[in-house]
N, C-alpha and C positions, 0 to 999 in steps of 0.2 A: 848736658853732654851733647857733643856734635853727632850728626848723623854717621860719620865715619867711625866714631869710637863706639857708637851703638852697634854698628855692623860688625866691628871687631869683636865686641862682647858676645853678639849672638853667634858669631863664627866659633867662639870658644865653647858654646854649648854642645854636649854630646861628645866631647873628647875625653876619653878615659886615660889616666896616667898609666903608663906601662903598656906592654904588649901582650899578645895571647899566646902562650907557649904550648897549650894543649893541642894534640893532633886529633884528627877524625877518628883514627884507630884507638886513641886514648878514650875517647868518648864512647866508641862501641864496646871496648873492653869493660867500661864501667857498667853499661847497662846489661851486658852479657852475664856478668858475675853477680848481678843483683837477684836475689830470690824472687823479688816482686815482679820482675819483668822478663826473666830468661825463658820462661815457658809460654809466654804470651804469643799468639799467632800475629806476625808482622808482616807477612807477604802472602798475597792471595792473587791467583790468576785462574779464572774459570772455576773449576771444581778442585783445583789444586791449593794447598796452603802449607806454609812452613812456620815453625815456631822461631823465635830469635835464636834459640841454641841450635836448631837445625841449620838455619841459615849460616850462622857462624861456623859451624862444622864444615858444611859444604864449601864455604869460601875458603877455609883453611887448606881443605884438601886440593882444591883447585889452584890456589896460590902455590901450593908445594909442587904440583904437577908442572905448572908454568915456570917455576924456577928451575926444576930438574931438566925439563924438556927443552925449554927455549931460553934458559938463562936470563929470565925476568928478574931484574935486581934493581936496586937504587940507582937512578940515572937513566934507566931504560924507559920503555914506553909499551902499555898494553892498549891495543886499539880494539874498539867494539863494534861490529857492523852486523846488526840484526834488527828486527822488529822490537818493540817495547814488550819484553817477555821476562819471565823469571831468571832465564840465562843471563840476560842483560844485568840484573841485579847481582848474580853471582860473580859475573865477570868484574863488575864495578868494585865489589868488596874485596875480591881477590887482589886486584891491583893495589888496593890500599895495603894489604898484608904483604905484597911483594915490595912495597916501597917504590913501585914504578909510577910513571906518569900515566894518565888515562886519557885516551883519545877516542871520542864518539865519532863514527863515520856514519853520515846519514844515508839511508837506503835510497833517497831520491837523487843522490849525486850521479850526474852524468859520468860515463866512463873516463873521459879526459880529466875531470876535476878530481874523481875518486883517485886515479892513478897519480896525480900530481901531489895530492895531499900525502899519500903513502910514501912516495919517493923523497918528499921533503922531511917528513918526520921519521922515516924508517923505523917502524915500531918492531919491538922484539917478536911480537905475536899478535895476530888479529883473531880475537874470538868471535866466531860467526856460526851460522847454521848452513846446512847443505843447500837451503833455498837460495841463500845469497853468496855462497863461497865461489861459485863459478864466475861471478862477475869481478873477482879479485885477480890480480896479476898471477900468472902461473908460478912465479917464483916467490910469492909472498909466504912468509911463515904463518900458517893458520892452524887454529884449534876449532874443529868442528863439532859442535856439541852433540848433534844427532847421529854422528859417525862415531861418537865416543861414548857409547852407552854405559860402559862399565867404569867410567873414571871415578865415580862416586865410591865404588868398592875397592879400588885398587890401592888406597893409601890409608895408613894408620897414624893417628896422632901427630900430624905435621904442623904443630903450633909454631908460628913464626913471631919473631921479635917485633916490637913497635918501631916504626920508622917515621921520623919526625918531618921530613922534607918532601913529602909527597906533592907532586905538581898534578894539576888537572889541566889537560889540553882541551880546550872547548872547541866547537864545531867550526870555528873560524880561525883555529890555529893559534890560540893564545894560551901561554902557559901560566896557570894561576896556582899560587902556593895555597896550601890548605887552610892557611890563616882565615883568608875571606870567608870560606864555607863555615868554619868554626865560629867566627864572630857573628855571622849571620844567623846561624842556628841557635846560638845561645841567646841572642837578642830576642828572637822570635819565641823561643821557650819560655822566656821570662814575661813578655809583653802579652803573648797569645797562647797561654799554657793549654796543653791537650787535657781532655778528659779520658779516664781509663777505656771508655767504651767507644771512643772515637773511631771512624773509619775514614781514611783519607784516599781519595781517588787521584791517581797520578797519570799524566800522559804529557801536558804542556810542560816545557821546559824540564823534560824528564831527568836529565842529567844533574839539575840542581835540586829537584824536589823529591827524588826516590828515597833518599837517605834520611830526610829530616824526620818523618814519623818513625822510622825504624830505630833511630837513636834514642827515642823516648819509649820504645816497647809498644808502639801503636801500630794497629793493622794498616797496611798500604795495599790497596786493590789497583792492579795495572788496568787502565783503560785500553783496550786493543786499538791498534791503528785504525782499523775499519769501522770503529764505533765512534771515535772522537769528534769527527766532522759530520756525522750523520745524526742531526738533533733528535730524531725519533728513537734511534737506537740508543743514544746517549742517555736520554731521559729514562728509558726503560732500565738501563745499566745502573743509573743513580738510585732508582727506586728499588730494584732487586737486591742491590748490595747495601742498602741502608747507608749511604755515603753521608757523612757529616761535614766534611771539609773537602775543598778542591780549589785548584789554581785555574783561573781561565784568563785568556786574553779578553779585553773589552769586545773585540770583534766576534769571538766565539760566543761570549755570553749573550750579546746582542742578537746573534743569529738563533739562538735558542729561544730567546724571548719572542723573536719575530715569526717563528714558524710553529710554535706549539700553543694549544689552546691552554687558557688559565687553568682548566681543570687538570690537564696533563702536568703543567709546570708545578702546581702546588702538590700534587701527588709525588712528583719526582724530587722535589726540594723539601718534603716534609720533614726529614730527619737532619737537614742541614742547620749547623751552628755558625760556621764561618766560611765566607767565600773570599778568596784572594784574587786580586786583579793585578795584572802585570804585563808589560810588553808594549803597551800603547797608552795614549792620553785617555782618560776617562772622562767622558762628557757628563755634566750634570743631568742631562735628559735621561742617559742610560741609568745613572745612580737612582733617580726618582722612580723610573719603571720598576727596577729591581726592588727598592725599599717599599714601594706601595704594595707590591705582591708578597714581599717577605719582610715584614717589619721586624720580626724577631732574629733574623739572621744578621750576624755582624759582618760587615763589607769592609775589607781592608785593602788599601791601594799600595803597591810596592813600586818604588823607583829603583830598579835594579839594572845593572849594566855588566856585561860579561867580563869586561876589563877590571871592573872595581868590586863586583858582587853587590849586595844590597847598600843602597846609599841612604834612602829615607823611606819611612812607613807612616801611612796616615790611616786612622780609623775613620772611614767615610760615613759610618752609622752616626757617630757624633756630629760630623759636618752636616749631614743630611738634616738631623734634628734641629739644627740652627736655622734652617730654612733661608740661606743665603741666596740672593739673586746672582748667580754665576753661570758661566759657560762651561768652565772645566773644573773638575775636582782637584784639590791639592794633592801633592804626593807626601806631604807630612814633614815631620822634623828629621833632621840627619841623625843616624843611629850612633851609638857609641863607637869610639875608635875611628870614626870616619871624619875627615876634614873637607868641607866644601869652600870653594873660593868662587865668587862671582866677579869676572874680570872683563875688563874692556880689551880692545885690540892692542893696546899697549901693556897688557897683563897688569893693569892697575885695577884695585878694587873700585866698584861702582857704589853709589849710595843705595840705602834701603828703598826697595820698590822700584828701582831702575833696572832694567833687564840687561843681562850681559851674558857672556858664555860661561858655562858651568865647568869648573875644574875640580877633580877629586884627588885627595892625598890621604896617606895613612897607610896602615899595615895590610889593608885589604887588596891593595894594588896587586895586579898581575905582573909577572916578571917581563912580559913583553909578547909580541908576536914572533913565532918560530920563523927564523930565517927571512925575516922582513925588516932588515936595518933601516931602509928609508921610512918605512911606515912607523916603526918605533920611534924614530927621530922627530916625526911630525906629530904622533899622538902622545907619547910619553915625554913630557918636556921637563926642563928644570924648574923648580920653584923659584920664583924670584927671591933674591937675597933678603929682603926685608920681610919676607914671610916664612923663611925656613924655620924658625924657632917654633912656630905654631903648627907645622905642617907634618910632624912625624916622619920626617925623611926629606930627601932632596929632590924626589920627583912627584909629579902630578900628572893625572891623565885628562886630556882634553876630550871632553864628552861629546862636543858637537851640538849639545843641547842648548838652548836659549831660555834663560829663567832668571827669577829674582827671588829675594826673600821678603816675606811680609813682616810687618811689626811684630807679630807674635811668634817670629822665628821659623815660621813654616815656609817650606820651599815649594815655589810654584814653577811649572814648566810651560814655556810659551810655544816651544816647537823645536825645529832643527835650524841650525844657523850655518851649516856647511853642506858638504856634498853627501854626508852619511844620513840616510833617512831610514825610517822604520816602515816596513810595509808588512802588514798582517803579523806583527810580532818579529819579523826578521830585520836585523841591521843590514841595510843595503848600501854599498859604496858606489855611487853613481859614477865615479871615475873609473871604476873596474868595468862597468857596463860600456863607457865610452871607449875605453882601451880595446875592448872585445869588438866593438863595431868598427874601429878604425883598422882592424886586421882584415876586414872584408874588402875585397878588391874594388868593389863598386862604390865605396864610401869615401869620400874626400875629406869631410870634416863633420863633427857631430858634437852635440851636447845633449845631456838627458836630465830632465827635471821630474820632480814628483808634482802631482796635481791633487788637490783634495785638501781640505782644512783638517787640522788636528782633531782627532776624535772621530773622523769619518773614514771610510774605506779608501785609502790613498791608492793611486794608480801612477804608472810610469809613462812618461812621453818622450820619445827620442826625436830630436830635430836633426836632419841630415842634409848635407850637400852631397849629391851623388855624382860619381864619374859616369855611370851608365844606369839606365832605367832598370828597376827590379821590382817585383811585386812584393807586397807586404807578406804574403804566404812564404815566399822564399826567404825574406828577412827573418821571419819567425823560425823557419826551419833551421837556418844557419845559427841563430842564437840559442835555440832549444838544444843543441848538441854541445855547446859551448858553456852555458850558464845554467845554474839552478833555475827552476821554473819560475820562482818568485822574482827573479832578476830580469826575466824578459819583458820589455815594455809592451803595454797594452796598445798604445798609439805611435804611429810613425808619421811624422810631418816632414815633408820634403820642402826645402826652401832653396832659392838660388844662391844666397850668400848668408854667412853668420854675421848678425850685428855685433859691433865691437865698441867698447868704450875708447874714446880718443886719448884720454890720459894714460890708461894702463895697457891698451891694446888687447884687453882681455874680453871674453865673450859678455855681452851685455844681455843677460838672461831676461831683464825686464822688458827689453825690446823684442823679444821673441813673439811671434803671433800667437794668439790663443789657440787651443786645439779646436778646430771648427768641426763639430760633429756632423753638421749638415752637409759637409762636402766629403764625407766618406765615399770613396769611389766604389760603387757596387754595380756590375754589369745588370742589364735589364733582366736577363733570363734568371739571374740569381736573386731577384727580388721576389717577396712573397706574392704568389698566384691565387691561392684558394683561400676562402674564408678562415679556415683553420690556421693556415700559414700565417695570415695577416694578423689574427689574434694572438698567435704565439710570438711572431716577430715584434708585436708592440711590447709584450711582457719582457722579452729577451732584452729589447732595447732600453726598457726602464731599468732592468737590473744591471746591465753592462754599461749603462751611460752611453749608448750610441743612438744616433737618430735614425741610421738605416744600417742594415747589416745583411751579409750574404747568407742566404738560407742554407747553403751547402758548407759553410765554414764552421768548424768545431767551436762549441761554447768555451772550451778551454783555450783555443788559440785566440779568441776574441777578448781574452783577459779574465775569463771566468776562473774561479777556484772554488775549493770545497766549501767554503763559508757562503759565497754567492751561490753555489749549486743548490744548497739547502734552501735559500730564500726563493730561487727560482722554482724548484720543485713544489714548495709550499703554495706558491702564487698560481702555477699551472693546475695543481690539483684543486685548488679553490675555484679557479675560473671555469674548469671543465667538469668538475665533479668526479675526478678519477683518482687513483692511488698510485701514481708513478713513483718509482724508487730510485735511489742513487745509482744502483746498478743499471737500471734501464736509461738513466742519462748517459752513462758511460758507453753503453752499447749503441745509443741513438744520440750523439752529441750535437747534431745540427737540427736547425729548425724543420727542414724537410723531413729527416728521419722521425723526429718527434711527431710531426704532423701525420705521417704514415701510421704511427701507432695510434694516435688519438682517433683517426678517422676509421681504423679498423678495416679499411679496404684500400686496394692499390688504386692510384690515380695516374692519369696519363701525364708525363712530364713534358715540357715544351721542347721535345726533340725536333719538331718540324722547323723551328726557327734556328736551329743549330747549323752553322756553316762548317762542315767537316774540313773542307779544303783550306779554309782559313786556320782551323785548328792545327792542321799539318804544318802550314807555313809558320805558325807561331812557335811550335816547338821543335822545328827542324834543326838538327845538328849541322850549322851552316859552315863550320870549320873544315876546310879541305883536308883529307888525309895526306900527311907528308909522304912523298914518293919514296924518300930513303927508308922509312918505317915499312912501306909496303914491300919493298925490295928485300928488306932483311926478313920480313915474315916469309915471304915465298921461298927464299933461299933456305929457310929452316925446315921447310917441308919436304926438301929433297930426300931426307932419310925416310925409310919405311917406318911405319907405326909411330909416326911423330907424336901423335896424341894418345897412344896406347898407354904411355907412362907419364901423361901430362898432369898439370894442376888445373883441375876444372872448377869454375865457380858456378853453382847451382842456386837459382832462385825458385821459390815455390815448392820447397822440398817437403813442407808439412801438407800439401794439397794432395789430391788423389792420384794424379799422374806423377807429380814431383816425387812422392815417396817411392813409386815404383821405379822411376828413373834412377834413383839413388841406388836401389838394390840391383838393378841391371848394370850400372857402372861398376859397382863393386865386385860383381860376380863374373863380368865378361872382360875386365881390363885390369891394369895395375895402376890405374889413375888415383891421384889423391883429390878428394872432393872437399871444397870449402863451401858450406851452406850459409847462405844469409837467412836468418829468421828474425821476424819481429818478436820482441818480448812482450808478453801480457802480463796483466796484474795477477800475482800469485803463482806464476808459472815461468820457469827459466827457459831459455831457448833449447837447452838439452832436453829438458822435460817435454817441451812441445814436439821436438823431433821424435823422441822415444814413443810418445803418445800416438803420434800420427803412424808410425810404423807398427805399433802393437795392435791398434784398432782395425788394421787391414790385414793382420796375420802374417806380417813380414819380419817381426822382431824375434829371429831365431837365435840360438846361441852362437852359431857361426857368424851371423851378421853382427852381433854384439861385439865380437872380437875384431872384425873389420872396422866398425864405427871407432873403436878405440884407437886403432892403428892408422887409419887412412882417412877419417872424416873429422874436419874441423867445423864447428858450429859457431858463428858470429853473430852476436847480437847487432842487428842493423835494420833499417828501414829504406827500401828502395825508392820510396816516395820522397825522401830527403835528399838534399844535395850531398854529394859523396856519401851516400847511403847513411848519413847521421854518424859516420866514423870520425875519429880523430884524423887530423892532417897526416900524421905519420902512418897510421894504420892503413889509411886509403891508398897512400902512394906506395906502401909496401905491397898491398895486394895488386896494384896496378902493374908492378913488375914481376910478382910471383905467379900470377894467374896466366895460363897458356890459352885457355878457351872458356867460352861462357855459355851456359844454357839458361836461358830466361824463360821460365816456366811459371812465374808468379803471375797472378792475375786475380782480381776481385770479380766474381760472377754472381750476379744478382739480377733477375729478370725484372725486377721491380724499379730498382734505382735508376734515375736518369744519368745522363752522360756527366754531368757535373759531380755527382756523388762518386762516380767511378774514376774520375780524372786522375786523382792523385796517384793511385797505384798503377793503373793501367796505361795511362799516357805518361805522366811525369816520370813514373817508374822505368818505363821503356826508354825514355829520353836520358835518364841518368845511367842506365845500363850502356846505352850507346856512347855516352861520355867516357864511361870506364873502359869500354872496349878500344877507344882510341887514345886513352891515356898512357903516356910513356912508351908503350909498344902496342903493336897491333894484336888484338885478340879476336879470332873468329867467333861469330855469334850464331847460335842455334836458337831461333826464335819460335815460340809455340803461339800459334795463331788459332783462328777458328773458321770453320766453313759455313757458319751460320749467317743468313741474310735477313733475319727479323729485324726491323728498324727499331731496335731498343737501345737502351743506354749502353749495356754491355757490349753489344755488337758495334755500335758507333765508337766506342773507345777502343775496342781492338782494332777497328779499321784505321783509326788515327795512328795507333801505335804501329801497326804493320806498314803504313805509308811511310812512317819515320824511319823504320828499318829498310824499307826499299830505297829511301833517298840516300842513305848512308851506303847502301850497296852499291848504288850507281856511282858514287865517289870512290868506291875501291874496297870498302870494308868487306872481308870475306864472309858471306852469310848463307845459311840455309834456313828456309821458312817451312814450317809444318803446320797445315791447316787441318785441325783435328775436328772429327764429327763427335757424336756422343760417346763417351768413355763407359764401357759397361764393366761388370765385375771381372776380375782376373779369371782366366781360363783354368788355372791351376788351384787357386785359393778360394775363389767363389765370393770374395768380399766386395760389396758394392759401395759406391759413393753414396754415403747416406743423404746428401743433398740432391742427388740425381733425380731428374723428373720422372724418368721411367721406373725407377726404383720406388718413389713415392706413389706413383700411380698403382703398381702392383701392391704395395703395402696397403693402400686404401680398399682395393678390391678384395685382399684377404681379409681386412678387418670388417668390411660390410657384406661380403659374399655377393656383391652387386658390381657390374662393370658397365660402362658406357658402350653402347652399341654403335660403334664406329669402325671405319676401315683404314685407320692410320698406318702408314709404314713406319716401323720403329728401328730407325737407323742406329746402330751402336756397333763399337769395336772393343774387343777385349783390351783392357788397359795394358796388360802385359805385352800383348802384341805391338801396341804403340811404343811402349818403353824399349822394346828390344830393338825396333827399327831405329829409333832416335839415338839409342846408345851405340849401335854399331856405326851408324853414320858419324857419329861424334868421334869415336876412338879409332876406327879402322878404314872407313871409306869416305873420308871428307873431301879430299882433293879433287877427285873425279865427280863429285856431286856438289860442289860449291856453286852457289848462285841459283840453284834449283828450288823449286816449290813442291813439296810433297803433300798430296791430299790423302790424309789417312782416315778414310771412310769405308763403310760397308753397305753403301746404298743399293747395290745390284743384288745382294743376297739377304737383305734386310727382312726380317719377318714382319707380318702384319700384326695389328693389335688382336685380331680375332684368333690368330694362332697362340698367342700369350694366354688367352682366356681358355682355349682348348687344352694347353698344357696344364693350366691350373686344375682344370677339371679332372684331367687324368691323374694328377697327384692327390686326388681326394677332395679337393675344395669344389663345393657345388655352387657354381656361379650363375646368377641371374642377369641377363643383359636387360638394360633399360635405356631409355634415351638420354642423350648427352645432358640436356637441360635438367632433367629429373636428377641425374646423377650429381651435377654441380649443386643444386639445391640441397640435396641430401648431405653432401660433405660439408656445406656452409653451415647447415643447422644441426649438424650431429653433435652430441655431447660426448662422444667416445674420446677418451683421452689420446688414444692412438692417432686419431685424425685430427684432433685439435693442435697436437704438437707438429704435425706435419703441414696443416693448412693447405691441403692439395687444391682445393677449389680456387683459393685466392691466387696461387701460383699459377694455375692454368689460365686463369682470366687475363692476366697480364702477358702471359706468354703467347 
């Protein structure tokens, strides 16, 4: 038999005659009506759990509600936008029962991408929670679970009929008939059957895996999103929940093995029976490590693609037992109903053992990409006529994977053969990144490649020919608001021209220069200075594959992600003998900030070598203001109270002064206020604003009504170009806003200039850009009267000089130099980070005060807010160009008076020397003092 005939014979293996007519809902109805399974617990999250019968009833009720309220029906779409939680499962099953398609929307999507997906698919309803609902378009139809607390009790017996043609729309907009899931589920049920006491943990590839155990009446526990990439917490979760099965990506499993001790691992995996691996190539090194630790656990490798569902499955435990000397593990034999072709560039079959591109055909194929005809044409191609008889249809999917068949008919994957690559389990289309780069005005041409071998942690490198110079930080900032985080390249290489192939005039990627880590451009003051910084920088460079790095640049901007973060923390904790957590890395994501934590004391930063005038020149808005725009602006001020009814952009509203400014504007004018607020993990921008107002005693019922009517909170970051907003939103605001109050600033007496540069300097530069965009918008800039040579003062100095230069070119401005802002004269709430407040708190805690004669300059914050508010809305024109010093230096009390007042209020305060007081604060174990760290703050100040 010829090799070609052998290949034809092996290609026939695994093909099942006939199709699969059963639906997912049929499978659910079968298990629900079975007395053996209907009362089993199948869903658990935290301390809550649901039996199969309860889950089915809740899904029935939700489906009926969605049909009645949102007209969800066959041919429609139910989108789900929330964390992985029980309501996600309810929504998924309800979509099945409605007969609608299901669309998962990832909570990490940037605003522009989220809106684009919603506009393209137009779901009938988006099931979500209040935490995420406010990120959705205002006109989107939403069902908010935690705002619909009674939905479970509102309906009776709404059992719906089975629908056969369910479509699943996956995260990249692929419409997948239910057949693929049914075939996959049935195959794995047969080949890897559950045991009645199995506990299956789900998070990775949640949309595909959540329903599999439920359809067999097996308990499924949801791994929380904040646990899955924290190896320590994940191991605790596996142990506590006695998990017996879970699907990992190889990278996730390797990270867990890398960061946890053998004792912890064996305790965490002691109940395991099966581990599934999917999403990346499995190296034999990883398999050996796992099987050595857990010889009794079955390890299964899945070759699964969103457009085709499962293609092949391999039992790696059997493969490992054969001790074959290989680099990569096989992906196994093709499953029933799936047809695989290995073809060359002319779509001809290649001989056995010869690599070619993998094409998949059969009933598991997706219907195609939604509203992407060109991509469908490229990826879903016609089966060559000579192979149509064996292909179960006339279409096949071009996977972009490069592989071959072994003599035992096992499929091997060599890697990717086109521009679609897999990064940490995500399918990344390189051409999409290139298209986004080309939209940037400073990029002339570009190409993007992935670097790293199969089985390793791949990274992206972008090669660019620039029209104008641009920093890597700005590049990342531009891309981070346009692309999902996993599509932002870690490396940017600037070249003079793209190498091309003479024959085709296409880019010759083989001729591109290698990424030269040694030539990473890092300014001298950004290099590690102290021993701690140097040790940390070495660890960071090893983890991130950099030779040098900027100690003020974020770990995540340098290419770090959750898996690498776990490895970094494990290495740092081992090297320094500490217990840093993932949360601390997010709070201190730079080498400098982490070094501050490890040193436990403040260190002088290299401020003395900082050329502030050079910084001003670098960031100056050099574009001259158009005379026509200026004339139009001043003509608009001829009417009285021009700004009383204006649209005001306010930055820094969650800060101490900013929150009082908002209240002043709402109470003393009819202005509408747009607040730019940076979103934080686990807290929406609206929640951040309400929290800031509430903790300062400002959130009255009257104010809440005004917030609803006259305040718009926009998720934005002033440190990013165009505030990180979409092009359309930014341009809309540039026309809509009439005046800007820039009160945002990062105030920290410890951090150097470089650490505060982003918000304080770049943020001000971006605000100035906005003031000059499309129409002139006068600026009220909040500066400082401080003269201490610290990072915060230097950054505010540079920012103020940028404002003054724009002012000299014609931008209407008022500058406010503020002193220390004390508690409101009416409400009495202090800024909890204020130095005077912290000093007073320490004195009250210890009943001891330093014996000094300081002048305690301070101004009630409501006084400052009232002055700025009135100058903004009613007195601007006659004060434009002025600088107001809002301080209280002439009547400021002495520190000794504060101590006397405390004594009068019943606190018996002992005066001691300043040195003794500082030592007492540093060594005190009092929680009150430890939280405030008064002594450390004073030393740097």
